[in-house]
py3Dmol code that shows the C-alpha trace and the ligand (Angstrom):
import py3Dmol

protein = """\
ATOM      1  CA  GLU A   1      22.593 -21.779  -0.224  1.00  0.00           C
ATOM      2  CA  GLY A   2      22.045 -23.477  -3.538  1.00  0.00           C
ATOM      3  CA  ASP A   3      23.167 -22.249  -6.867  1.00  0.00           C
ATOM      4  CA  ARG A   4      23.034 -18.420  -6.779  1.00  0.00           C
ATOM      5  CA  LYS A   5      23.803 -18.125 -10.457  1.00  0.00           C
ATOM      6  CA  GLY A   6      21.129 -20.634 -11.421  1.00  0.00           C
ATOM      7  CA  TRP A   7      18.322 -18.830  -9.725  1.00  0.00           C
ATOM      8  CA  MET A   8      19.566 -15.407 -10.897  1.00  0.00           C
ATOM      9  CA  ASP A   9      19.419 -16.700 -14.438  1.00  0.00           C
ATOM     10  CA  ARG A  10      15.823 -17.867 -13.853  1.00  0.00           C
ATOM     11  CA  LEU A  11      14.945 -14.579 -12.262  1.00  0.00           C
ATOM     12  CA  LYS A  12      16.440 -12.692 -15.201  1.00  0.00           C
ATOM     13  CA  ALA A  13      14.707 -14.918 -17.720  1.00  0.00           C
ATOM     14  CA  GLY A  14      11.436 -14.266 -15.980  1.00  0.00           C
ATOM     15  CA  LEU A  15      11.931 -10.498 -15.599  1.00  0.00           C
ATOM     16  CA  ARG A  16      13.055 -10.307 -19.204  1.00  0.00           C
ATOM     17  CA  LYS A  17       9.499 -11.028 -20.254  1.00  0.00           C
ATOM     18  CA  THR A  18       8.816  -7.353 -19.631  1.00  0.00           C
ATOM     19  CA  GLY A  19       8.104  -7.178 -23.368  1.00  0.00           C
ATOM     20  CA  THR A  20      10.166  -4.166 -24.211  1.00  0.00           C
ATOM     21  CA  SER A  21      13.184  -5.228 -22.259  1.00  0.00           C
ATOM     22  CA  ILE A  22      14.137  -2.148 -20.292  1.00  0.00           C
ATOM     23  CA  SER A  23      17.755  -2.487 -21.232  1.00  0.00           C
ATOM     24  CA  THR A  24      17.137  -1.968 -24.980  1.00  0.00           C
ATOM     25  CA  ILE A  25      16.090   1.617 -24.124  1.00  0.00           C
ATOM     26  CA  PHE A  26      19.716   2.496 -23.421  1.00  0.00           C
ATOM     27  CA  THR A  27      21.155   1.413 -26.703  1.00  0.00           C
ATOM     28  CA  GLY A  28      20.491   4.785 -28.484  1.00  0.00           C
ATOM     29  CA  THR A  29      22.923   7.696 -28.838  1.00  0.00           C
ATOM     30  CA  LYS A  30      21.172  10.448 -26.867  1.00  0.00           C
ATOM     31  CA  ILE A  31      19.767  11.036 -23.391  1.00  0.00           C
ATOM     32  CA  ASP A  32      16.584  12.890 -24.280  1.00  0.00           C
ATOM     33  CA  ASP A  33      12.890  13.135 -23.408  1.00  0.00           C
ATOM     34  CA  ALA A  34      12.165  10.222 -25.780  1.00  0.00           C
ATOM     35  CA  LEU A  35      14.447   8.030 -23.733  1.00  0.00           C
ATOM     36  CA  TYR A  36      12.711   8.938 -20.466  1.00  0.00           C
ATOM     37  CA  GLU A  37       9.315   8.438 -22.064  1.00  0.00           C
ATOM     38  CA  GLU A  38      10.242   4.988 -23.302  1.00  0.00           C
ATOM     39  CA  LEU A  39      11.589   4.195 -19.880  1.00  0.00           C
ATOM     40  CA  GLU A  40       8.407   5.385 -18.250  1.00  0.00           C
ATOM     41  CA  ASP A  41       6.334   3.114 -20.485  1.00  0.00           C
ATOM     42  CA  ALA A  42       8.559   0.137 -19.808  1.00  0.00           C
ATOM     43  CA  LEU A  43       8.459   0.646 -16.051  1.00  0.00           C
ATOM     44  CA  LEU A  44       4.678   0.950 -16.097  1.00  0.00           C
ATOM     45  CA  MET A  45       4.484  -2.158 -18.258  1.00  0.00           C
ATOM     46  CA  ALA A  46       6.489  -3.987 -15.614  1.00  0.00           C
ATOM     47  CA  ASP A  47       3.830  -2.978 -13.054  1.00  0.00           C
ATOM     48  CA  THR A  48       6.114  -0.569 -11.248  1.00  0.00           C
ATOM     49  CA  GLY A  49       3.040   1.663 -10.715  1.00  0.00           C
ATOM     50  CA  VAL A  50       2.673   5.362 -11.252  1.00  0.00           C
ATOM     51  CA  LYS A  51       4.129   6.515  -7.943  1.00  0.00           C
ATOM     52  CA  ALA A  52       7.283   4.409  -8.036  1.00  0.00           C
ATOM     53  CA  THR A  53       7.728   5.124 -11.690  1.00  0.00           C
ATOM     54  CA  ASN A  54       7.595   8.889 -11.119  1.00  0.00           C
ATOM     55  CA  HIS A  55       9.930   8.555  -8.127  1.00  0.00           C
ATOM     56  CA  LEU A  56      12.440   6.534 -10.183  1.00  0.00           C
ATOM     57  CA  LEU A  57      12.389   8.896 -13.159  1.00  0.00           C
ATOM     58  CA  GLN A  58      12.942  11.948 -10.992  1.00  0.00           C
ATOM     59  CA  ASP A  59      15.652  10.226  -9.011  1.00  0.00           C
ATOM     60  CA  LEU A  60      17.294   9.040 -12.233  1.00  0.00           C
ATOM     61  CA  LYS A  61      17.243  12.482 -13.845  1.00  0.00           C
ATOM     62  CA  GLN A  62      18.999  13.917 -10.808  1.00  0.00           C
ATOM     63  CA  ARG A  63      21.615  11.183 -10.905  1.00  0.00           C
ATOM     64  CA  VAL A  64      22.208  11.747 -14.621  1.00  0.00           C
ATOM     65  CA  LYS A  65      22.556  15.480 -13.954  1.00  0.00           C
ATOM     66  CA  ASN A  66      25.023  14.929 -11.102  1.00  0.00           C
ATOM     67  CA  SER A  67      27.120  12.539 -13.157  1.00  0.00           C
ATOM     68  CA  LYS A  68      27.191  14.889 -16.137  1.00  0.00           C
ATOM     69  CA  THR A  69      27.134  11.844 -18.414  1.00  0.00           C
ATOM     70  CA  THR A  70      25.868  12.071 -21.996  1.00  0.00           C
ATOM     71  CA  ASP A  71      26.059   8.322 -22.637  1.00  0.00           C
ATOM     72  CA  PRO A  72      22.691   6.409 -22.545  1.00  0.00           C
ATOM     73  CA  ALA A  73      24.581   3.252 -21.551  1.00  0.00           C
ATOM     74  CA  ALA A  74      25.658   4.994 -18.335  1.00  0.00           C
ATOM     75  CA  VAL A  75      22.001   5.799 -17.573  1.00  0.00           C
ATOM     76  CA  LYS A  76      21.216   2.127 -17.217  1.00  0.00           C
ATOM     77  CA  ALA A  77      23.745   1.758 -14.410  1.00  0.00           C
ATOM     78  CA  LEU A  78      22.316   4.889 -12.707  1.00  0.00           C
ATOM     79  CA  LEU A  79      18.828   3.397 -12.983  1.00  0.00           C
ATOM     80  CA  ALA A  80      20.052   0.192 -11.396  1.00  0.00           C
ATOM     81  CA  ASP A  81      21.397   2.327  -8.487  1.00  0.00           C
ATOM     82  CA  ALA A  82      18.093   4.206  -8.159  1.00  0.00           C
ATOM     83  CA  LEU A  83      16.122   0.994  -8.194  1.00  0.00           C
ATOM     84  CA  ALA A  84      18.435  -0.756  -5.719  1.00  0.00           C
ATOM     85  CA  ASP A  85      18.133   2.216  -3.346  1.00  0.00           C
ATOM     86  CA  LEU A  86      14.336   2.203  -3.620  1.00  0.00           C
ATOM     87  CA  LEU A  87      14.248  -1.580  -2.947  1.00  0.00           C
ATOM     88  CA  LYS A  88      16.788  -1.545  -0.128  1.00  0.00           C
ATOM     89  CA  PRO A  89      14.252  -1.046   2.719  1.00  0.00           C
ATOM     90  CA  LEU A  90      12.592  -4.349   1.654  1.00  0.00           C
ATOM     91  CA  GLU A  91      15.761  -6.229   2.394  1.00  0.00           C
ATOM     92  CA  LYS A  92      15.581  -7.808   5.867  1.00  0.00           C
ATOM     93  CA  PRO A  93      16.390 -11.303   7.133  1.00  0.00           C
ATOM     94  CA  LEU A  94      13.772 -13.356   8.936  1.00  0.00           C
ATOM     95  CA  ALA A  95      14.858 -13.451  12.521  1.00  0.00           C
ATOM     96  CA  ILE A  96      14.450 -16.726  14.359  1.00  0.00           C
ATOM     97  CA  GLY A  97      15.500 -17.396  17.930  1.00  0.00           C
ATOM     98  CA  GLU A  98      14.405 -14.270  19.810  1.00  0.00           C
ATOM     99  CA  HIS A  99      11.345 -16.153  20.974  1.00  0.00           C
ATOM    100  CA  THR A 100      10.866 -19.874  21.536  1.00  0.00           C
ATOM    101  CA  PRO A 101       8.919 -20.830  19.640  1.00  0.00           C
ATOM    102  CA  THR A 102       8.941 -18.126  16.909  1.00  0.00           C
ATOM    103  CA  VAL A 103       5.353 -18.196  15.723  1.00  0.00           C
ATOM    104  CA  ILE A 104       4.940 -17.389  12.042  1.00  0.00           C
ATOM    105  CA  MET A 105       1.438 -16.993  10.652  1.00  0.00           C
ATOM    106  CA  VAL A 106       1.170 -17.184   6.858  1.00  0.00           C
ATOM    107  CA  ALA A 107      -1.695 -15.853   4.747  1.00  0.00           C
ATOM    108  CA  GLY A 108      -2.448 -15.345   1.094  1.00  0.00           C
ATOM    109  CA  VAL A 109      -4.999 -15.700  -1.700  1.00  0.00           C
ATOM    110  CA  ASN A 110      -5.579 -19.087  -3.297  1.00  0.00           C
ATOM    111  CA  GLY A 111      -2.961 -20.002  -5.807  1.00  0.00           C
ATOM    112  CA  ALA A 112      -0.377 -17.439  -4.697  1.00  0.00           C
ATOM    113  CA  GLY A 113       2.019 -20.263  -3.756  1.00  0.00           C
ATOM    114  CA  LYS A 114       1.373 -20.297   0.000  1.00  0.00           C
ATOM    115  CA  THR A 115       1.545 -24.055   0.569  1.00  0.00           C
ATOM    116  CA  THR A 116       4.592 -24.409  -1.711  1.00  0.00           C
ATOM    117  CA  SER A 117       6.330 -21.525   0.091  1.00  0.00           C
ATOM    118  CA  ILE A 118       5.546 -23.024   3.531  1.00  0.00           C
ATOM    119  CA  GLY A 119       7.080 -26.278   2.308  1.00  0.00           C
ATOM    120  CA  LYS A 120      10.164 -24.458   1.050  1.00  0.00           C
ATOM    121  CA  LEU A 121      10.401 -22.428   4.276  1.00  0.00           C
ATOM    122  CA  THR A 122      10.073 -25.581   6.403  1.00  0.00           C
ATOM    123  CA  LYS A 123      13.019 -27.162   4.554  1.00  0.00           C
ATOM    124  CA  HIS A 124      15.010 -23.933   4.801  1.00  0.00           C
ATOM    125  CA  LEU A 125      14.439 -23.798   8.556  1.00  0.00           C
ATOM    126  CA  ALA A 126      15.073 -27.509   9.064  1.00  0.00           C
ATOM    127  CA  ASP A 127      18.265 -27.238   7.048  1.00  0.00           C
ATOM    128  CA  HIS A 128      19.390 -24.474   9.436  1.00  0.00           C
ATOM    129  CA  GLY A 129      18.806 -26.740  12.379  1.00  0.00           C
ATOM    130  CA  GLU A 130      15.517 -25.240  13.570  1.00  0.00           C
ATOM    131  CA  SER A 131      12.852 -27.573  14.917  1.00  0.00           C
ATOM    132  CA  VAL A 132       9.587 -26.794  13.196  1.00  0.00           C
ATOM    133  CA  LEU A 133       5.944 -27.550  14.034  1.00  0.00           C
ATOM    134  CA  LEU A 134       3.409 -27.048  11.261  1.00  0.00           C
ATOM    135  CA  ALA A 135      -0.154 -25.931  12.038  1.00  0.00           C
ATOM    136  CA  ALA A 136      -2.659 -26.866   9.370  1.00  0.00           C
ATOM    137  CA  ALA A 137      -5.137 -24.091  10.064  1.00  0.00           C
ATOM    138  CA  ASP A 138      -6.736 -24.548   6.652  1.00  0.00           C
ATOM    139  CA  THR A 139      -9.347 -26.855   8.123  1.00  0.00           C
ATOM    140  CA  PHE A 140     -11.734 -26.624   5.111  1.00  0.00           C
ATOM    141  CA  ARG A 141      -9.710 -28.178   2.318  1.00  0.00           C
ATOM    142  CA  ALA A 142      -8.564 -31.751   2.974  1.00  0.00           C
ATOM    143  CA  ALA A 143      -6.187 -31.410   0.004  1.00  0.00           C
ATOM    144  CA  ALA A 144      -4.450 -28.454   1.682  1.00  0.00           C
ATOM    145  CA  ARG A 145      -3.968 -30.428   4.897  1.00  0.00           C
ATOM    146  CA  GLU A 146      -2.668 -33.424   2.930  1.00  0.00           C
ATOM    147  CA  GLN A 147      -0.228 -31.281   0.977  1.00  0.00           C
ATOM    148  CA  LEU A 148       1.094 -29.789   4.240  1.00  0.00           C
ATOM    149  CA  GLY A 149       1.271 -33.315   5.649  1.00  0.00           C
ATOM    150  CA  VAL A 150       3.503 -34.328   2.740  1.00  0.00           C
ATOM    151  CA  TRP A 151       5.855 -31.390   3.461  1.00  0.00           C
ATOM    152  CA  ALA A 152       5.899 -32.378   7.172  1.00  0.00           C
ATOM    153  CA  THR A 153       6.787 -36.001   6.349  1.00  0.00           C
ATOM    154  CA  ARG A 154       9.403 -35.027   3.780  1.00  0.00           C
ATOM    155  CA  ASN A 155      11.150 -32.712   6.331  1.00  0.00           C
ATOM    156  CA  THR A 156      10.351 -35.004   9.296  1.00  0.00           C
ATOM    157  CA  VAL A 157       8.684 -32.220  11.222  1.00  0.00           C
ATOM    158  CA  GLU A 158       5.560 -32.502  13.368  1.00  0.00           C
ATOM    159  CA  ILE A 159       2.202 -31.248  12.238  1.00  0.00           C
ATOM    160  CA  VAL A 160      -0.933 -30.298  14.184  1.00  0.00           C
ATOM    161  CA  SER A 161      -3.931 -30.960  11.965  1.00  0.00           C
ATOM    162  CA  GLN A 162      -7.662 -31.450  12.460  1.00  0.00           C
ATOM    163  CA  ASP A 163     -10.387 -32.556  10.125  1.00  0.00           C
ATOM    164  CA  GLY A 164     -12.921 -29.706   9.880  1.00  0.00           C
ATOM    165  CA  GLY A 165     -13.222 -27.649  13.048  1.00  0.00           C
ATOM    166  CA  ASP A 166     -12.161 -24.168  13.936  1.00  0.00           C
ATOM    167  CA  PRO A 167      -8.899 -22.837  12.354  1.00  0.00           C
ATOM    168  CA  ALA A 168      -8.356 -20.657  15.353  1.00  0.00           C
ATOM    169  CA  ALA A 169      -8.599 -23.691  17.652  1.00  0.00           C
ATOM    170  CA  VAL A 170      -6.052 -25.597  15.638  1.00  0.00           C
ATOM    171  CA  SER A 171      -3.731 -22.636  15.719  1.00  0.00           C
ATOM    172  CA  PHE A 172      -4.148 -22.382  19.493  1.00  0.00           C
ATOM    173  CA  ASP A 173      -3.363 -26.114  19.927  1.00  0.00           C
ATOM    174  CA  ALA A 174      -0.384 -25.851  17.636  1.00  0.00           C
ATOM    175  CA  VAL A 175       1.157 -22.905  19.446  1.00  0.00           C
ATOM    176  CA  SER A 176       0.513 -24.552  22.806  1.00  0.00           C
ATOM    177  CA  ALA A 177       2.064 -27.782  21.541  1.00  0.00           C
ATOM    178  CA  GLY A 178       5.057 -25.811  20.135  1.00  0.00           C
ATOM    179  CA  ARG A 179       5.652 -24.297  23.538  1.00  0.00           C
ATOM    180  CA  ALA A 180       5.233 -27.561  25.390  1.00  0.00           C
ATOM    181  CA  ARG A 181       7.532 -29.417  23.003  1.00  0.00           C
ATOM    182  CA  GLY A 182      10.169 -26.652  22.919  1.00  0.00           C
ATOM    183  CA  LYS A 183      10.011 -26.080  19.175  1.00  0.00           C
ATOM    184  CA  ASP A 184      12.008 -23.304  17.607  1.00  0.00           C
ATOM    185  CA  VAL A 185       9.327 -22.360  15.063  1.00  0.00           C
ATOM    186  CA  VAL A 186       5.602 -22.837  14.675  1.00  0.00           C
ATOM    187  CA  LEU A 187       4.398 -22.190  11.144  1.00  0.00           C
ATOM    188  CA  VAL A 188       0.672 -21.524  10.867  1.00  0.00           C
ATOM    189  CA  ASP A 189      -0.773 -22.202   7.436  1.00  0.00           C
ATOM    190  CA  THR A 190      -4.089 -20.471   6.939  1.00  0.00           C
ATOM    191  CA  ALA A 191      -6.644 -21.071   4.181  1.00  0.00           C
ATOM    192  CA  GLY A 192      -6.402 -19.024   1.032  1.00  0.00           C
ATOM    193  CA  ARG A 193      -8.807 -16.115   0.788  1.00  0.00           C
ATOM    194  CA  LEU A 194      -9.469 -12.886  -1.005  1.00  0.00           C
ATOM    195  CA  PRO A 195      -9.361  -9.595   0.972  1.00  0.00           C
ATOM    196  CA  THR A 196     -12.884  -8.925  -0.279  1.00  0.00           C
ATOM    197  CA  GLN A 197     -14.186 -11.985   1.594  1.00  0.00           C
ATOM    198  CA  LEU A 198     -14.783 -10.046   4.774  1.00  0.00           C
ATOM    199  CA  HIS A 199     -15.917 -12.926   6.945  1.00  0.00           C
ATOM    200  CA  LEU A 200     -12.800 -14.801   6.031  1.00  0.00           C
ATOM    201  CA  MET A 201     -10.669 -11.782   6.857  1.00  0.00           C
ATOM    202  CA  GLU A 202     -12.403 -11.685  10.236  1.00  0.00           C
ATOM    203  CA  GLU A 203     -11.459 -15.316  10.621  1.00  0.00           C
ATOM    204  CA  LEU A 204      -7.805 -14.442  10.033  1.00  0.00           C
ATOM    205  CA  LYS A 205      -7.963 -11.735  12.677  1.00  0.00           C
ATOM    206  CA  LYS A 206      -9.486 -14.259  15.018  1.00  0.00           C
ATOM    207  CA  ILE A 207      -6.657 -16.767  14.353  1.00  0.00           C
ATOM    208  CA  LYS A 208      -4.173 -14.002  15.196  1.00  0.00           C
ATOM    209  CA  ARG A 209      -5.992 -13.095  18.429  1.00  0.00           C
ATOM    210  CA  VAL A 210      -6.192 -16.709  19.516  1.00  0.00           C
ATOM    211  CA  VAL A 211      -2.521 -17.285  18.782  1.00  0.00           C
ATOM    212  CA  THR A 212      -1.820 -14.398  21.133  1.00  0.00           C
ATOM    213  CA  LYS A 213      -3.872 -16.155  23.805  1.00  0.00           C
ATOM    214  CA  ALA A 214      -1.682 -19.228  23.476  1.00  0.00           C
ATOM    215  CA  ASP A 215       1.489 -17.118  23.672  1.00  0.00           C
ATOM    216  CA  ALA A 216       1.265 -13.467  24.708  1.00  0.00           C
ATOM    217  CA  SER A 217       4.141 -12.367  22.461  1.00  0.00           C
ATOM    218  CA  ALA A 218       2.907 -14.321  19.371  1.00  0.00           C
ATOM    219  CA  PRO A 219       2.510 -14.201  16.464  1.00  0.00           C
ATOM    220  CA  HIS A 220       6.071 -12.906  15.968  1.00  0.00           C
ATOM    221  CA  GLU A 221       5.711 -12.772  12.236  1.00  0.00           C
ATOM    222  CA  VAL A 222       2.666 -12.318  10.021  1.00  0.00           C
ATOM    223  CA  LEU A 223       3.603 -13.146   6.465  1.00  0.00           C
ATOM    224  CA  LEU A 224       1.698 -12.644   3.247  1.00  0.00           C
ATOM    225  CA  VAL A 225       2.511 -14.720   0.194  1.00  0.00           C
ATOM    226  CA  ILE A 226       1.930 -12.882  -3.003  1.00  0.00           C
ATOM    227  CA  ASP A 227       2.192 -14.032  -6.607  1.00  0.00           C
ATOM    228  CA  GLY A 228       4.810 -11.766  -8.295  1.00  0.00           C
ATOM    229  CA  ASN A 229       3.062 -12.425 -11.564  1.00  0.00           C
ATOM    230  CA  THR A 230      -0.101 -10.594 -10.491  1.00  0.00           C
ATOM    231  CA  GLY A 231       1.577  -7.143 -10.464  1.00  0.00           C
ATOM    232  CA  GLN A 232      -0.591  -4.316  -9.082  1.00  0.00           C
ATOM    233  CA  ASN A 233      -3.034  -6.852  -7.738  1.00  0.00           C
ATOM    234  CA  ALA A 234      -0.317  -8.091  -5.471  1.00  0.00           C
ATOM    235  CA  LEU A 235       0.193  -4.584  -4.172  1.00  0.00           C
ATOM    236  CA  ASN A 236      -3.556  -4.275  -3.429  1.00  0.00           C
ATOM    237  CA  GLN A 237      -3.373  -7.517  -1.534  1.00  0.00           C
ATOM    238  CA  VAL A 238      -0.454  -6.275   0.518  1.00  0.00           C
ATOM    239  CA  LYS A 239      -2.442  -3.160   1.452  1.00  0.00           C
ATOM    240  CA  ALA A 240      -5.631  -5.083   2.343  1.00  0.00           C
ATOM    241  CA  PHE A 241      -3.974  -7.870   4.327  1.00  0.00           C
ATOM    242  CA  ASP A 242      -1.786  -5.347   6.111  1.00  0.00           C
ATOM    243  CA  GLU A 243      -4.789  -3.431   7.240  1.00  0.00           C
ATOM    244  CA  ALA A 244      -6.409  -6.543   8.652  1.00  0.00           C
ATOM    245  CA  LEU A 245      -3.270  -8.220  10.112  1.00  0.00           C
ATOM    246  CA  GLN A 246      -0.433  -5.751  10.403  1.00  0.00           C
ATOM    247  CA  LEU A 247       1.941  -7.702   8.242  1.00  0.00           C
ATOM    248  CA  THR A 248       5.593  -8.109   9.204  1.00  0.00           C
ATOM    249  CA  GLY A 249       6.888  -9.604   5.997  1.00  0.00           C
ATOM    250  CA  LEU A 250       6.224 -10.873   2.469  1.00  0.00           C
ATOM    251  CA  ILE A 251       7.117 -13.864   0.367  1.00  0.00           C
ATOM    252  CA  VAL A 252       6.951 -12.978  -3.350  1.00  0.00           C
ATOM    253  CA  THR A 253       6.546 -16.055  -5.524  1.00  0.00           C
ATOM    254  CA  LYS A 254       6.826 -16.925  -9.202  1.00  0.00           C
ATOM    255  CA  LEU A 255       9.452 -14.293  -9.981  1.00  0.00           C
ATOM    256  CA  ASP A 256      11.009 -16.896 -12.319  1.00  0.00           C
ATOM    257  CA  GLY A 257       8.285 -16.382 -14.828  1.00  0.00           C
ATOM    258  CA  THR A 258       6.923 -12.901 -14.520  1.00  0.00           C
ATOM    259  CA  ALA A 259       6.780  -9.779 -16.659  1.00  0.00           C
ATOM    260  CA  LYS A 260       5.673  -7.815 -13.635  1.00  0.00           C
ATOM    261  CA  GLY A 261       8.671  -7.839 -11.318  1.00  0.00           C
ATOM    262  CA  GLY A 262       8.431  -4.049 -11.098  1.00  0.00           C
ATOM    263  CA  VAL A 263       5.707  -4.562  -8.473  1.00  0.00           C
ATOM    264  CA  LEU A 264       8.439  -4.820  -5.865  1.00  0.00           C
ATOM    265  CA  ALA A 265       9.307  -1.200  -6.611  1.00  0.00           C
ATOM    266  CA  ALA A 266       5.641  -0.314  -6.171  1.00  0.00           C
ATOM    267  CA  ILE A 267       5.588  -2.141  -2.845  1.00  0.00           C
ATOM    268  CA  ALA A 268       8.770  -0.362  -1.775  1.00  0.00           C
ATOM    269  CA  GLN A 269       7.259   3.038  -2.679  1.00  0.00           C
ATOM    270  CA  GLU A 270       3.760   2.519  -1.304  1.00  0.00           C
ATOM    271  CA  LYS A 271       3.844  -0.249   1.385  1.00  0.00           C
ATOM    272  CA  PRO A 272       7.415  -1.043   2.290  1.00  0.00           C
ATOM    273  CA  ILE A 273       7.008  -4.336   4.089  1.00  0.00           C
ATOM    274  CA  PRO A 274      10.144  -6.512   4.165  1.00  0.00           C
ATOM    275  CA  VAL A 275      10.501  -9.245   1.550  1.00  0.00           C
ATOM    276  CA  TYR A 276      11.919 -12.124   3.510  1.00  0.00           C
ATOM    277  CA  PHE A 277      12.014 -14.499   0.555  1.00  0.00           C
ATOM    278  CA  ILE A 278      11.359 -14.760  -3.130  1.00  0.00           C
ATOM    279  CA  GLY A 279      10.181 -17.838  -4.970  1.00  0.00           C
ATOM    280  CA  VAL A 280      12.008 -18.543  -8.182  1.00  0.00           C
ATOM    281  CA  GLY A 281      10.686 -21.956  -9.136  1.00  0.00           C
ATOM    282  CA  GLU A 282       8.449 -24.813  -8.158  1.00  0.00           C
ATOM    283  CA  LYS A 283      11.156 -26.958  -6.532  1.00  0.00           C
ATOM    284  CA  VAL A 284      11.688 -27.043  -2.769  1.00  0.00           C
ATOM    285  CA  GLU A 285      15.049 -25.335  -3.040  1.00  0.00           C
ATOM    286  CA  ASP A 286      13.691 -22.484  -5.179  1.00  0.00           C
ATOM    287  CA  LEU A 287      13.388 -20.074  -2.235  1.00  0.00           C
ATOM    288  CA  GLU A 288      15.950 -17.262  -1.985  1.00  0.00           C
ATOM    289  CA  THR A 289      16.539 -14.366   0.335  1.00  0.00           C
ATOM    290  CA  PHE A 290      15.783 -11.021  -1.269  1.00  0.00           C
ATOM    291  CA  ASN A 291      18.699  -8.842  -2.249  1.00  0.00           C
ATOM    292  CA  ALA A 292      17.812  -5.393  -3.532  1.00  0.00           C
ATOM    293  CA  ARG A 293      20.862  -4.894  -5.703  1.00  0.00           C
ATOM    294  CA  GLU A 294      20.717  -8.373  -7.274  1.00  0.00           C
ATOM    295  CA  PHE A 295      17.020  -7.864  -8.021  1.00  0.00           C
ATOM    296  CA  ALA A 296      17.561  -4.464  -9.531  1.00  0.00           C
ATOM    297  CA  GLN A 297      20.308  -5.847 -11.767  1.00  0.00           C
ATOM    298  CA  ALA A 298      18.133  -8.825 -12.801  1.00  0.00           C
ATOM    299  CA  LEU A 299      15.256  -6.496 -13.677  1.00  0.00           C
ATOM    300  CA  LEU A 300      17.478  -4.449 -15.917  1.00  0.00           C
ATOM    301  CA  ALA A 301      19.486  -7.332 -17.405  1.00  0.00           C
TER     302      ALA A 301
END
"""
ligand_1 = """\
28
GDP
P -1.592 -21.893 -2.638
O -2.969 -22.082 -3.165
O -1.338 -20.461 -2.369
O -1.212 -22.782 -1.514
O -0.625 -22.234 -3.911
P 0.278 -23.466 -4.138
O 1.408 -23.490 -3.201
O -0.514 -24.672 -4.277
O 0.973 -23.054 -5.561
C 0.162 -22.795 -6.701
C 1.020 -23.158 -7.948
O 2.118 -22.259 -8.056
C 1.653 -24.534 -7.877
O 1.568 -25.091 -9.177
C 3.078 -24.233 -7.495
O 3.989 -25.209 -7.955
C 3.320 -22.937 -8.196
N 4.380 -22.125 -7.548
C 4.495 -21.741 -6.262
N 5.590 -20.967 -6.051
C 6.255 -20.873 -7.294
C 7.407 -20.198 -7.752
O 8.140 -19.511 -7.003
N 7.677 -20.297 -9.050
C 6.874 -21.052 -9.921
N 7.255 -21.105 -11.228
N 5.755 -21.653 -9.486
C 5.482 -21.593 -8.232
"""
view = py3Dmol.view(width=600, height=400)
view.addModel(protein, "pdb")
view.setStyle({"model": 0}, {"cartoon": {"style": "trace"}})
view.addModel(ligand_1, "xyz")
view.setStyle({"model": 1}, {"stick": {}})
view.zoomTo()
view.show()
């Protein structure tokens, strides 16, 4: 599973960019309103959002009261507990094997790290002995297809690709081929788009409908890739894509270089969709399963 410590260090280094590192708040001598106000500012700066910030502060005050502590240093550990509890519902492994093939549709805005994440996921699955078929449903950009082709070659997995044409048709063909060839997983890569591009959102819905025509129980997973560095924007994307597609999971990328890691708390508070994986670097092995406690500790390190 790679080097746990290495990626935790990168995660911490990224999350430390929060400006006012949250942990410096607990170096004073008193637990008072000033401490909570500083903490509120730091959480908002980290894109935790108003709702999750309020929740965390209330929860923390209760924990401080229950513990009867007067030591600010102890408050930090209680905050880590509160944050880990808030994030816990996001912790869920991606289940493969209930359906053959497991059809996973992947969406996201351009630049979020979708293609990279699909490459990482392909390797992760292949390493776990799953046979994968890639569907290049981004039929518009030749570069996107080529990049996916590179991942397919590198992992020696098959790819269904088509120059131009209808992304829904490619997806249909890929799922049909996946069934015929007995693949464990079909990964459908869709073109990047903004939730405000309504015709493109309609196209995504169509891809999903057509995938269901190829396999009545599919898609089994609808994933959104979000850039953890975009903070509250990422939360808005989760809400919009979920409305269009009923998301089943998230991949949160670029957490190795972000000052906005608090957005996961905002997602947990406002749209708790499981985070199957987090991206902590550009390399193919820089994909990790999400662990609420580890993440909470890294955010407060
Ligand atoms: P797409 O447009 O959504 O397919 O985005 P790409 O997969 O092409 O990624 C956009 C950029 O983000 C590339 O330069 C990737 O190397 C980079 N990237 C993707 N995931 C991560 C990550 O977890 N950490 C870092 N640091 N960079 C990433």
